[in-house]
Structure formats: C-alpha cells, structure tokens
N, C-alpha and C positions, 0 to 999 in steps of 0.2 A: 521528480519525476513529475513530467507535464502532464495536466489533466488530461489531455488527449492519448496518453499514453496505458495501454492496459498494465498489471503487474504479472508479470511472468510466473503461473502457478506449476508445483511440481507434477510432472510427467505422471499421469496414473498408470500401472501396469495393469493386465489381466490376472485373475484372481479364479485359478482353476474349482474352486469349489462352486463359484457362478459361472464359468464359460466350459467347463465340461459335464457335459449329461451324466457320465459315467461318476465323476467323485461327485457332483451335486447330489445324487441318489442315497452316497455313504454318509454324506456329512448330515444327514437326517440324525443319526445316528447321536451326534453332540452338538444340536441345535440349530443345524441349516446352516448354508452357504454363509460366506464370512459377509458382516453388517458392511454399512457405507461409514460408518463411523471408525471401521478398521483398515478401511480401503487401502490395499497396499499403495504406494507409492504418492501420497499423500499424506498418509499418517505417517509417525515417526516409528519402525518397530522395534527399538530399542535393541537390544543385544542380538534377538537373533532375526538377523539379517536374512533377505533370499542367501547369498553364499555363504552363510555360515551354516544355515539350516541344510543345504545341497552338500557341505564337508562332511554333515554330520551322516546323513543318510548316503553317502559313498563309502564312508568308514565303517557304519553298521554292516551294510553290505558286504563288503570288505573281508570282515570279522566272520560274518557267515559264509562267504568263498572259504576262507581259508578253514574251519570247522568243518565245511564238506568234504574235505581235502584230508581231515587229520588223520583218518583211517589209514591211508596210505604212506602218510607221514611217519606213522607211528610204526606201521607193519611193514612197508615198502613198498615199492613199484614193479614187485613180480609176481607172477602166477596171474590167474583168473579171477582174483579178487579185485585189481586194481580195476577191472572193465565191471564187473558186479556192482561194486561201491561207487562207480561212476567217480572216481578219484584222480583217473587216470591223467598224466602230465607228458610231454615230450620234454621238458626238462631231466629230468633224471636220466634217460634214455642219452640224451645228449653229453650228459655228463661223462655217460662209463664211455661214449663213444671217442670222442675227445682224449680222455684219459687211457685208450689204448690204444693209441694216434692213429687215430683217422684227423683230414683236415676238416677245418670250419666248411669247406664245398660239398663235402661228403655225406652232411649230416641233412640234405635233400632239402635245403631252404635257402634263401637267397644271400649273395655272397655278403651281404651286411646283416643281415639275421646271425648267418653264421659268424661271421667276425664280434658280432656281439657276444653270442654263446662260446665264444673265443677267451675273449677278452675278460669275461666275469668269470672263467672258470679257473684263471691265473690270481684271482682276487682272493678263493679260498683254498686250504690244504686238498692234497692231492687224497682223494677215496672219502673226501666227505660229502655225499651226495646230498646230504638232508642239509647244511650247509650253504650247498649250492641252490636249493630248493628255495630256503629260506630267503635267501638272496635278490631271487626273481621273483618272489613274491612280494617282498618291501617294492621292489622297483615297477612293478606290476600296478602296485595300489597307485604308484606314486603316475604313474603313465593314466591310471583311471583319474586321478583327481584331474589333472591339467587337461581332461578332455572335458569335463564337467565344465572344469572354468572356463575352456576354448568355447563350449559349444553355450553358457548362460550368457557369455559376453557378443552374441549374435544372435540372441532371442529380440532384440530390443524391447518392446513393451510386455514380452509373455518370458520374461524370466525361468518362470515355475518351471517352464515342457524340460529343462535341464534335468530334472528331476529323475525325467526319461531314462538317461544314461546314468545317474545315481545310482537307480536301485532296479537296471534291467537286470533280469530273470537269468538270461543266456549270459554276461557279464559274472556273475556270482556262478554260474555252472561251468562254463568253458575260459572266463579271465586269465584261470591260473593252468590253463592246457598248453600253450604256445606263447607264440612272440608277436601275437597279431594286434596287441593294445596298442604298442607301440607304434603299428602303422595306422591305428586308427587314431592317436595323439596327434600324430604328423598329420596327417589328415586335417582334423579339426584347427587344429594350430595354421595350417595352409590358408585353409578358410578364412581363421577370420582376419588373418593378413592383408585376404584381398579385402573382406568386407570393409577391412579400417582406409584400403585405400597403400597399404606397405607389402609392394608389389612384388621386392627382393625378396622379402621375407616368404611372402606368399610360395615364391616359387622355389626357396631352397627347404622351405617346409614338404610342401607337394613332391620335391624330386626326392628327399630322404625316406617320404612314404614310397612312393614307386619305387626306389631302390632296394626296399625292405620287401615288398606285399603286392605290389604292382598297381591296385585299384585307386590310389590316389590319381594315376592318370587321370581318369576315365572324367577326374573330376573337372581341370584341365578341359578337358574334350565339353565339358560341359559351360565353362568358361567363353571356349571359343565359341560356340553354337549365341551363347547371349550377346556375343561381340558383335557376330553377323548381324544378328537381329537387330541391334542397336546402332552398330556402324561405328561404334568408340573399341578401335583394338589397341591402343595404347598399353594400356594396363593388362590385357592379354597376351599382346607380342613380350612385354618384358618379363610377364610371370612364366612365359613359356621358355623365354630362353634362358632364364636363372634355372630355371625345372630343369633343364635338358644339360646346363652345365651340370649342377648339384650331382644329377644320376652317372652323368659320363666321371664325375671327381669319385662319385663314392664305389664305381663299378672298377676304373680303370686300374688303378694298384693291385687288384687280388689278379685281374684279365694280366695284366704285366707280370705278377710274380707267379703263376702259375698259370698260363695260356690255356694248357691242355687240361688242366682240369675245371677253370672257368666255363669254357666251350662243351665240354663235356656236360656240365652239370646245365649247361641251358639246352643242349642237345636231346637229355633224356627229359628235361620238363615237355619238349613237343611230341617225346615217340613214347611216351609212357602210357600203360593201359589206363583205361576210364577208372577212376577213382570209386569207392564206395559213397555212394547217397549223391554222383551224380545221375542225371535220369540217362547216359549210354549207361552207365554201370547197371540201372535195373533195366533197359533194353536187354543188353546180354545177358544176366542172370533169369531173369523170365523165358528169353527165348533159349537158352541152353535147358533148360527143363524140358521144353517139347521138342528137345532136336531140333533147332533151327539154325538160321545163319546168324552166326554172330562175326560183332563191327568189329576189327582189328586198329590194332594202338593207330596207325596211319590213319584210317578212315574216320574213326572217332576224331580224330585232331581236326580233319579239314569239315567234318561234318559242323563240328561245335564252333569254328571260325564261320564258316557260311550262315550257321542259325544266330552267330550273336551279331555277326553283319547287317543281317537282314532286319532283327530286332533294333538295330543302331542306328541305321536308316530312316527308319519308323519314327523314332525319338528324336533324330534331327528335323524330319519333316513339322512332326508336330511342333519342334521349338521354335521353326520358322515361319509355318503358318497357324497356326494358333492366333485366335483374336486376340488374345491379348501375351504378351512377354509374360513365358514362364520365370517363376522364381528360380534361382541358380538351385536349392537344395532339391527342389521339384525335379529337376533335368539331373544331377548327380544321382539321386535314387533311384531314377531308371535307367540309367547304364550301369551303375554298378549292378543294381537288381538285373537288370538282362545277362550279366556277364555271369551271377552265380548261379541263373534259373540253366545257362546253357554251357557253361565250362565243363571243362572234360573232369574235374574233380570239385568236391566240395566236402569241406570237414564244416563240425559243426559252430567253431570259434569263427567262420565267415559270417556270420551273423552278426557277430560284433562291426563290423565294415557297416551294415545296415544301422543300428542302434543310433548314432548322433544323428545322419541324415533323414532316417524317423522324424526324429523330436523336433526338427526343421521344416522338414517340408510339407509332414502330417498328424501334428501330436494333437489325437484325438486318442484318451485312455483307453478307452472298449478295445479299439482296432490296435494299439499297440500290445495290449495284454492279451489279445487275443492268438498276433501271431508269435507273440513269443510263447504262448501255451505250445502252440504244437510244434516250434522250435527245439521246448526243454523236453517234448515226447521224442523226438526223434532224435536227440541228444541220448536219452534213456535206451530209445533203440537200438542203436549204431552201437553201444557198449555192450548190451547183451548180446548182439551179432558177432564183434569181435571175439568176445570171450569162447564163442564158440569156434569163429575160424580159425584163431589164434594159439588157442588152448585147450581147447574140446574139454571144456570144463562138464559140468554136470547137467546133463542135460534137462533136467527139469527147469534148470536156472538159465536156460539159454532162450532164442525167440527164433522163429523158425522165419525161411526167407521171404515168404508174403506178407507176413505180417514187418519184417522190419522194410519191406517196400512199400507197403501202406503208408507208414510214418514217414517214409522218404517223399511221397507225395503230399502227403500233409502237410509237409515243410513250404513243397514247393508249390503249394497251392495258396497256402498265407502270406507267399510274399508276393506272387500273383497278383492276388487281392490289395494288399499295401500298394504296388503299383496300379492295379485299376483306378484306386481310391485319389491317388497322385495325379494321374491323368483326368480324373472327373474333373478335378479341383482347376488344372489347367486348363481345360476345355471349357466351363463353367467358373470363373474366379466367385462365384456367390459360395460355393461347395467348397475353397481355402477356407480353412480356420482360422489363418494368419494373416491374409488381407482383409483387415476389418478398417473403419476410417481412414486415416489417413496412411497406413502403410503396406508397403509398396515389395519391397525386397529388400532385408534388413541383410541378408546374407552378399545381397549384390556389387557392394565397393562402388563403382563408378556407373553400374548399371539400376542401382535405386534410382526411381523416379524418371528414368534419364527418357528420353524419346525416342519412341519406338516407330520400327520403318517393319513393312509387311516383306513377304518375300519376292513379291511383284516387283516389288522397289517403290512403291507408292509410298510415299510417310503417312503414317495410321497411328496415330495419337491413340494412347493407350487408354480404358476404360476408367481411368483412375479417379477422375470426378473431379471436381474441384478439393482442393487441399485445404479443408476445412481447418480453421484456427478458432477455436472454442475459447470462449472465456471463462467456461468453466465445464469440469469434466462431464464427460457424454454417458449415456448410462451401460454398462456394462453388457456386450452383444452376448447373447446364449448361441453356442455352438448347436450342430443340429446334431440327433444320436449319432 
C-alpha cells in the first residue's frame, strides 16, 4: 500500500445506549453507555454479533407470544374467554370454516391469504385445529425472523434499530392473530430488494405483499414519488411492472377458477360496513346513541376514499416540495399511516404494517414504545368490547362503548403523532435521527445520494453536505430526546 493511501477502517455502527436518549437512561443500572473500547463495528463482538442477538431477541419474544395465547391453546377458541384472555386468533376459525366446506374466497381475506390458509389445512389431519394453529405459529415466527433480517439489512450504520421489530409488543400480542406477518415480510423483502438495486425481486415481493394485504402497493407509491423527485425512473418502472405482473399472476388463477366468488369477494370489500376501530365506526357508534344520522356503507366508502386521497395528495406535495428529498421509509410510513387512519376497517394486527417502517423512518425508542403502548391498550379494549358484542359475557368483564372508543382515539392519535414526527424530520432533516454524518437514504437504492430536483423543475442539490471521508471514527452523535 502506498504511503499516500489511507488504510480503510471498519465502519462504525451506532450504539443505542449512546445514541438513544431513553436507552441511555436505562444503561445507568449497568454502568452507563457502551464505552469506546467496545465500540460496535470497530471491535470484534465475538459470538454475540448483532444478527445473533436479534435472533435471540425475536425468539424470546415469540416464546412470550406463544405463552400469552396458551390459555386458548389449552381450552380452545370458543366462548367469551378467548376475548377476555386476549388469545383470540383467526386461524382456528378459518380451519373450522374450511372443514365445513367453505372455499378460501369465503374466509373474508385476500385470495392469496385464503389460498395459503387452504394449502396449510391439507398439511394436517381433518379436525386437528390445534395442529393447524401450531403450524401457523411456526410459520409466523419464520416470517417474523425474515422480517427482522430484512430490516437489519436496510439500516446501514444503525442495525440495532431492527430490535424494534424483534421485540415489538404488538407483534407479541397480535402476531398470531392473523396472516399479516406474511404481508409484512413480503413488504420488508421488497424494500430490501429495492435498496440493493434488485428491482425484479423488489417487484415480486411487493407484488406478493399487495396480493396478500394491499398496503405494500403504497411502498411502491413512495418509490414513484422519489423517482419523480430524482428523475431516476428506470428502477421504479421495472419494479412497478414486475409488481403488477406478480399481483396479476397471484390473482388470475383464482379469478378464472371461481370468477363469481372472486368478484363477490372484491365487491364485499367495497360495500362492507365500517369495521370496528375505524374512525367511521366510531362516528356511527356515537351518533347512534344520540339518534343522529348514521353513514351508510356506500357513504363510508366514498368518504374514506376522499379522505385518503386528500392525505395522499398532501404527502405527495411534501415529497416533491420539501427542501431536501425525503427518505423512502419516511414516505412509505406516511402513506401507510394515512391508509390506517382513513380506512373503513382497522384491526389491531394492522399495526404490524408500521413496525418495520417506524424502525426505518423514525427509530426513537421513547416514541416507538409510547405508540406501542397505545396500540396495546386498544387491543385489550377491543377484546373486551368484542366479548360483549359477540358473546354477551359477564357484564363486569366487559367494557362500555365510550371507553372502547377512547382507546380507538388513543391508537389513532399515537399513529398520527408518529407521522407528525416523520413529517418534522422531512421538513427539517436535523430532526431525522437517521441522517447523520454521510448517511442519506439507506433504503433508497438508486435514490441514495442521488441528485435532487425540486418540483419547480430547477435542479436542487440536496443539503447532504460534503461527504466526509474520515480517517478516524467520528464522535457518536446524540439523538434528541
């Protein structure tokens, strides 16, 4: 090596005990934040690498999730106890319906999810609901681990942010409720593929996620906005083309096999009444108590579409006009959050959609845990409310409508607050905990460190600043509380 060349040093990664205000306070019990002589990324961690620790954390959280649902696993999923003990799951109900002759399109889920439920039903003997549940539990944990892996691979110098996905309380509480973890896994893999420039794989995984739950299409919408902002269209166009082809390939066989069932399933999704925990359900429930005008299903569908469109237009304007180009995860979180806030239906497991996006867009533990606390409170309130509505359980164990709606408002305000902090980081990048030193957009793929163009058409070089090539590690930046 020539004397004029500097030796390349290991990349120093962020240590949460130093970088996060909340975790820094907790480390006082064990001697304070991580010291310089154990600096991650520059010191060999030995056996306990980041990935291995995250696997241990995820496995521990999965065991806790299984224990929480063990009462239903022992006693069954019948009667009000499944709600009171908060161990309700859609898997046993689906298995029973399939056993009674229902088609997978009649399960009330997407065709891809229904087909997955049907295929796995053939892997266990008829009438063995417990085996079916256990099989789905194992597959859900596998999807959880893959999601953690995909997240950590997109975090650049902040791999510990993926711990939010590994130990998220809402995954512990609702990861075994339905099939949403598979959609979350597909979305995370799609984002990872795009971040690495594998646009075909990105399109395949985002297409599968869209076929499973719909919301990963909004991640592609965020990609499209950034393509317009940077004028780099090739990756977005290829991803979108493969996404559309994958979605079509996932749905076309079912549409051809049972066209009436497929169209009926789609029509029912558009004409259904507002589901519990949505803002529209909250309005109808409260107005019914005072004898006011309740919105019909058609009115709710139109208003929900209008509300989401307005929020989407606002997010698009922010993406194209912000002083500095937003990061992909930031825009994806805003779009998915807008869908959650305005949608006709909301189920607690929909919070899983946001967990990896929060870890990538705004990885601050105080904000993350506060949001998760409100989501968990909503989950318990919904279980007690459903116990009263579905089974008429003991009145002293039920929750009255106003208190349940307070929990719904709490979850919505917590989600809106996360979105507000992300918007704050877009308008003022100094408030973004990710954009430090020379980090721009770790999930952006071709957009990372790309030239920036404002909506007016004038070239605007983003205030990335000089890409400093330090000969020694820079001091660890401290996040704002």
